[in-house]
Residue, then its C-alpha position, 0 to 999 in steps of 0.5 A: m539223446n546222449f548221456e550227457a543230456l540224460e544225466m540232466w534230464l534225471e537231475l531235473p526235479t519231478d515236478s520240472m521233468l513234468e513241466v518238460w513233459e507238457g511242454l513237449v505235448i503242447t510242441l507235439q499238438l502244435l506241430c501235429g495241428s500245424v501241418l495237418l491243417a496247413f495241407a488241408l491249405a495248401l492243396p487247394l491253394a497249389l490246385a487254383a495257382t494252377s489252373g491256370k484261372a488269372w484269378p483263383a492264380r492270383l489270389a493263390r500266389g498273393y497269399s504264398a507271397a505275404f505269408r512266405g515274405t513276412p517272417l512268422l514272428v511278426q505274423l504272431f504278434i499280428l494275431y495275438y498282439g495287433v488283431s485284438q485291438f479291433e473291437a469288431v475282433r473281439h465281438s465277431p466268432a473269430w475271438w473264440v481262437l483268438e483270444d487264447a493264444f495257444y490257438c491263436g499260436l497254431l493259427a499264426l503257424s498253420l497260416n504261415l506253413a500252407a504258404y510254403m506247403a503250397e509252394d512244394l505243391r506246385a513245384g509238384i504239379l508242375a513237374v508231372p510230365l504233360g504227356e502223362k495228363e495228355a495219355a489220361l485225357a485220351m484214355g477218357m479221363s475226365p480233369f478231375q479224375c485225371y488229377r485224382w488219379i494222376v497228378l495229385p500221386a504223381a506231384w506227392r511223390i515228387a513234393t515228399p522230399a520238401l514237405g519233409n523239409e517243412v515239417i523239420a522247419q515247423l519244429k523247430a518254428t513252434a518255438l516262436v509260441s513260447t512269445i506268447t506265452v504258451l508253455d511249449l518245450t521252449g517256454v518251459a525249458r528257458r523258465l526252469s533255466n531262468a529260475s535255476y540260472t543254467t542251461d541244463a533244460l535248455v539242453v534237455a530241450g534242445v536234444v527233444y527236439a533233435a530226437i524228433t526231428l531223426v523221427v521225422v527224418l526216418a519216417v519222410r525216408r520211409i514214406e519215400r521208399r514207399f511211395g517213390p519209384a521204386g515202390r510204386r506198385 
């Protein structure tokens, strides 16, 4: 954070600083929650896409095409404003999630990110040399053991840089939840700026986003050094 941004932060009223902090907490919750949920969904999607079986592969490719081919903002609006118009949805267990803007935003972010992560993991799996798979099977490993101990660890190392970029992009994508009434960091900063007729809060928010991005970049580089070829044990 530079000195000008720090000065702007200190000049904000105490109540505004608390609101910005609460918005930051919500942004981090959305980021961490969506990344974990997306990865949990992306792994089976990537395995289905590379399974060699027609229907699982088609379903995985169709999922990725649907969510990667439409804007995240449209997906947010469909989940929060569009789906709620159906009576059956409002009387289903899904309404417990969709009626709350935060959880609805978390769901949309997770489903969208899973499509991108699945493609990164799929590319990583396909990039594993065929000889490594054949050697594992020749040593008596089952297909499950081959994927568990050989293919997936190698695919993880290959896909780490791309997955890191997805996390950074996801951080910026969380700002879209402010359009469905969630007061995340962007939502709070925009409200404070509109109330004060200045851009101080928006500048502070931008610096905070940049600082979080730097932390993510450093974490990804550490993971690359630890699990990359140079760091393998």
